[in-house]
Structures are given as C-alpha cells and as structure tokens.
Rosetta silent file (secondary structure, phi, psi, omega in degrees, C-alpha in Angstrom):
SEQUENCE: MPYFDKKKKKWKGVVKRESQRFTHAFQTKTEAKTWEVEKWKELENPKQTEIAMGFMMASNEYLDFCKLRFSSTTYGEKRKLCRDLRKRWGDIVVTDITPVMVMKHLEDRARKISDNA
SCORE:     score description
SCORE:     0.000 S_00000001
   1 L     0.000  128.732  179.079    8.427   -1.752   29.579 S_00000001
   2 L   -67.598  146.494  177.353    7.944   -3.275   33.051 S_00000001
   3 E  -150.273  157.184  177.830   10.471   -2.342   35.664 S_00000001
   4 E   -90.569  117.164  179.183   10.955   -2.822   39.420 S_00000001
   5 E   -84.860  110.374 -172.619   10.483    0.272   41.465 S_00000001
   6 L   -67.443  -39.337 -178.091   13.100   -0.094   44.333 S_00000001
   7 L   -64.536  -45.644  179.708   11.524    2.618   46.569 S_00000001
   8 L   -88.217  -11.864  178.690    8.018    1.098   46.528 S_00000001
   9 L    56.655   49.786 -177.617    9.297   -2.464   46.187 S_00000001
  10 E  -147.205  143.854 -178.541    6.813   -3.008   43.505 S_00000001
  11 E   -80.679  131.079  174.408    6.751   -3.987   39.808 S_00000001
  12 E  -100.377  143.500  175.813    5.431   -1.210   37.474 S_00000001
  13 L    78.995   20.700  177.625    3.846   -2.015   34.210 S_00000001
  14 E  -112.259  136.138  177.796    2.999   -5.616   35.134 S_00000001
  15 E   -97.858  133.892 -178.030   -0.457   -7.028   34.855 S_00000001
  16 E  -113.034  119.543  175.354   -1.620   -9.455   37.493 S_00000001
  17 E  -123.992  119.508 -179.822   -4.403  -11.905   36.490 S_00000001
  18 L    52.557 -124.015 -178.445   -5.515  -14.378   39.091 S_00000001
  19 L   -91.695   -5.929  176.520   -2.341  -16.187   40.227 S_00000001
  20 E   -90.049  144.556  177.506   -0.339  -15.196   37.108 S_00000001
  21 E  -127.745  117.737 -177.613    1.867  -12.257   36.849 S_00000001
  22 E  -154.199  162.495 -175.703    3.136  -11.188   33.406 S_00000001
  23 E   -73.120  170.332 -179.478    3.904   -8.164   31.207 S_00000001
  24 L   -61.268  -43.517 -172.955    1.332   -6.760   28.738 S_00000001
  25 L   -97.241  -37.696 -176.173    2.787   -8.412   25.664 S_00000001
  26 L  -127.738  150.649  176.206    4.597  -11.581   26.833 S_00000001
  27 L   -82.026  -26.842  178.983    4.238  -14.028   29.629 S_00000001
  28 L  -133.332  160.678  178.673    7.887  -14.690   29.995 S_00000001
  29 H   -67.684  -31.595  176.570   11.115  -12.909   29.377 S_00000001
  30 H   -62.706  -43.324  176.696   12.192  -15.731   27.056 S_00000001
  31 H   -62.303  -43.062 -176.094    9.157  -15.055   24.737 S_00000001
  32 H   -63.447  -45.334 -178.197    9.933  -11.317   24.785 S_00000001
  33 H   -65.869  -36.927 -179.604   13.612  -11.962   23.887 S_00000001
  34 H   -67.303  -44.495  175.580   12.695  -14.415   21.134 S_00000001
  35 H   -59.400  -43.450  179.831   10.314  -11.861   19.666 S_00000001
  36 H   -61.780  -38.816 -179.393   12.912   -9.212   19.829 S_00000001
  37 H   -68.777  -41.844  178.733   15.510  -11.315   18.064 S_00000001
  38 H   -62.900  -39.698  179.145   13.048  -12.184   15.247 S_00000001
  39 H   -64.883  -40.180  176.269   12.123   -8.531   14.840 S_00000001
  40 H   -62.201  -43.202 -179.150   15.771   -7.469   14.560 S_00000001
  41 H   -60.226  -42.624  179.365   16.330  -10.181   11.892 S_00000001
  42 H   -64.980  -36.120  178.528   13.298   -8.781    9.944 S_00000001
  43 H   -72.776  -33.716 -179.844   14.591   -5.222   10.123 S_00000001
  44 H   -75.655  -30.183 -178.015   18.052   -6.253    9.031 S_00000001
  45 L  -125.546   71.867 -173.706   16.736   -8.208    6.036 S_00000001
  46 L   -69.060  146.521  179.080   13.529   -6.547    4.820 S_00000001
  47 L   -75.548  140.309  179.019   11.376   -8.437    2.392 S_00000001
  48 L   -91.389   99.856 -178.904   11.164   -6.943   -1.109 S_00000001
  49 L  -114.390   18.057  177.616    7.433   -6.584   -1.628 S_00000001
  50 L   -70.057  140.862  175.455    7.511   -3.576   -3.889 S_00000001
  51 L  -106.741  127.690 -178.731    5.335   -3.738   -6.930 S_00000001
  52 L   -68.795  121.387 -177.596    6.781   -2.077   -9.947 S_00000001
  53 L  -104.690  131.941  176.853    4.527    0.734  -11.061 S_00000001
  54 E   -77.006  159.583 -178.778    4.759    2.125  -14.528 S_00000001
  55 H   -62.670  -37.363 -178.863    5.018    5.848  -15.184 S_00000001
  56 H   -61.404  -45.760 -177.248    1.655    5.809  -17.038 S_00000001
  57 H   -67.508  -44.881  178.134   -0.258    4.371  -14.106 S_00000001
  58 H   -58.169  -46.198 -177.045    1.500    6.677  -11.584 S_00000001
  59 H   -70.206  -34.288  175.861    0.791    9.694  -13.572 S_00000001
  60 H   -62.818  -45.161  179.176   -2.866    8.760  -14.110 S_00000001
  61 H   -62.999  -41.301  179.732   -3.289    8.243  -10.384 S_00000001
  62 H   -62.855  -44.090 -177.191   -1.555   11.587   -9.682 S_00000001
  63 H   -66.661  -41.283  178.120   -3.786   13.399  -12.197 S_00000001
  64 H   -57.844  -42.936  178.759   -6.931   11.846  -10.647 S_00000001
  65 H   -65.192  -41.208 -176.063   -5.774   13.174   -7.253 S_00000001
  66 H   -71.288  -30.013 -178.223   -4.972   16.622   -8.738 S_00000001
  67 H   -62.538  -32.429 -179.730   -8.342   16.954  -10.588 S_00000001
  68 H   -86.077  -18.202 -172.007  -10.225   17.030   -7.268 S_00000001
  69 H  -112.871  -14.747 -176.549   -7.829   19.351   -5.424 S_00000001
  70 L  -119.224  166.076  177.990   -6.526   21.929   -7.821 S_00000001
  71 L   -69.236  164.780 -178.100   -8.002   24.553  -10.158 S_00000001
  72 H   -63.858  -28.814 -179.406   -8.632   23.686  -13.755 S_00000001
  73 H   -70.710  -46.950  177.049   -5.610   25.833  -14.904 S_00000001
  74 H   -58.683  -49.031 -176.208   -3.216   24.007  -12.465 S_00000001
  75 H   -59.580  -38.241  176.204   -4.670   20.682  -13.473 S_00000001
  76 H   -59.718  -45.731  177.219   -4.108   21.491  -17.132 S_00000001
  77 H   -57.541  -48.737 -179.282   -0.522   22.354  -16.461 S_00000001
  78 H   -61.179  -40.584  178.410    0.081   19.136  -14.549 S_00000001
  79 H   -63.600  -41.266  176.912   -1.594   17.125  -17.312 S_00000001
  80 H   -64.310  -41.445  175.850    0.645   18.736  -19.940 S_00000001
  81 H   -60.863  -45.521  180.000    3.719   17.903  -17.933 S_00000001
  82 H   -65.548  -36.331  178.077    2.699   14.318  -17.520 S_00000001
  83 H   -62.713  -44.977  176.340    1.938   14.114  -21.228 S_00000001
  84 H   -58.355  -46.396  179.230    5.338   15.519  -22.131 S_00000001
  85 H   -66.587  -33.769  174.067    7.137   13.150  -19.836 S_00000001
  86 H   -65.107  -36.513  178.117    5.239   10.147  -21.230 S_00000001
  87 H   -64.934  -43.300 -173.508    6.306   11.142  -24.691 S_00000001
  88 H   -75.255  -43.345 -173.495    9.904   11.550  -23.586 S_00000001
  89 H  -103.042  -22.130 -168.571   10.219    8.417  -21.294 S_00000001
  90 L    73.816 -156.448  177.741    7.456    6.152  -22.342 S_00000001
  91 L   -93.385   67.446 -179.892    5.952    3.753  -19.732 S_00000001
  92 L   -75.256  150.689  175.086    9.151    3.468  -17.738 S_00000001
  93 E   -69.725  132.115 -173.123    9.071    1.837  -14.285 S_00000001
  94 H   -53.589  -41.583 -175.590    8.847    4.666  -11.649 S_00000001
  95 H   -70.435  -11.573  178.596   11.803    3.415   -9.685 S_00000001
  96 H   -90.085   -6.821  178.231   13.984    3.622  -12.774 S_00000001
  97 L   -72.177  126.323 -177.714   13.496    7.402  -13.084 S_00000001
  98 L  -107.489  160.943  173.774   16.754    9.145  -12.026 S_00000001
  99 H   -61.496  -32.496  176.530   17.471   12.662  -10.993 S_00000001
 100 H   -65.414  -39.037  176.575   19.561   13.037  -14.109 S_00000001
 101 H   -60.559  -49.073 -177.867   16.528   12.221  -16.392 S_00000001
 102 H   -62.519  -42.829 -179.746   14.557   14.890  -14.592 S_00000001
 103 H   -64.365  -41.226  178.451   17.276   17.508  -14.801 S_00000001
 104 H   -61.693  -38.587  178.967   17.696   16.904  -18.593 S_00000001
 105 H   -64.634  -44.714  177.936   14.023   17.321  -19.092 S_00000001
 106 H   -62.884  -40.393 -179.209   14.118   20.637  -17.114 S_00000001
 107 H   -64.440  -46.595  176.030   17.149   21.869  -19.042 S_00000001
 108 H   -59.457  -46.124  177.439   15.492   21.095  -22.440 S_00000001
 109 H   -61.873  -37.518  178.376   12.352   22.848  -21.358 S_00000001
 110 H   -65.905  -40.015 -176.553   14.285   25.830  -20.134 S_00000001
 111 H   -73.032  -38.414 -173.859   16.091   26.122  -23.464 S_00000001
 112 H   -80.406  -34.216 -171.852   12.961   25.630  -25.668 S_00000001
 113 L  -114.978  -73.939  176.280   10.458   27.733  -23.608 S_00000001
 114 L  -176.554  167.865  178.249   11.963   29.607  -20.677 S_00000001
 115 L   -69.077  -24.764 -178.972   13.520   29.106  -17.219 S_00000001
 116 L   -89.616   -6.577 -178.327   10.152   29.821  -15.535 S_00000001
 117 L   -70.530    0.000    0.000    8.200   27.236  -17.562 S_00000001
C-alpha cells in the first residue's frame, strides 16, 4: 500500500511513469475504493458454484490417487472400505454425508469385527 514518508517527504510504493503518478494497482483512490467495495460485497455474498459430486465418483477418484501412492495391502483395505460404504449409502451426494452416518458405520463395524478394524 502506498504511503507518505514524512521524514523523507516522499511517497513510498508509488510508481511514476512520465508525468503520471499512481499506485501499482489503481490510478486513483476512487478506483481503489470502488474495487474494495466490490470485493467486500463478493466476500459477504459468495456465489454457489459447487458441483455436487456423488460418493461413487469421489471414492473412485480417491482410489485412483491411493493406487499410485500406497502399498497393495493398504490399497486393498481402502478399496474394501469404499465398497462397504457404497453398499451402505449408495451413490449419495458427498455433501450429504454427516458425521452421524460415519459414526454409525464405525460402530457397526466395531460390533461385527473389532474395535481395531
């Protein structure tokens, strides 16, 4: 941000081109203030541009990521978990998955197999 240095009596952060003097981003303070007001409005009212992704697509993308980065044993465990969750939840939208749903799955798995599973 440009400011006036009182000791040196000189503007800091100001670019001077030929006979014009202006800040890096805006030529006038009015332009800067207008931009700032617009940005504040955008931040207060964000646009909803989320695309709903199904659990099937999300789990497939995750498994593709895991296949390259984990051992075959770890990948197999992750694949089994995704398969179990798909059977339980179907192709639900990812944003609709709640912590309660996850906890119920973990509780059922702990009862059927073990707490460490």
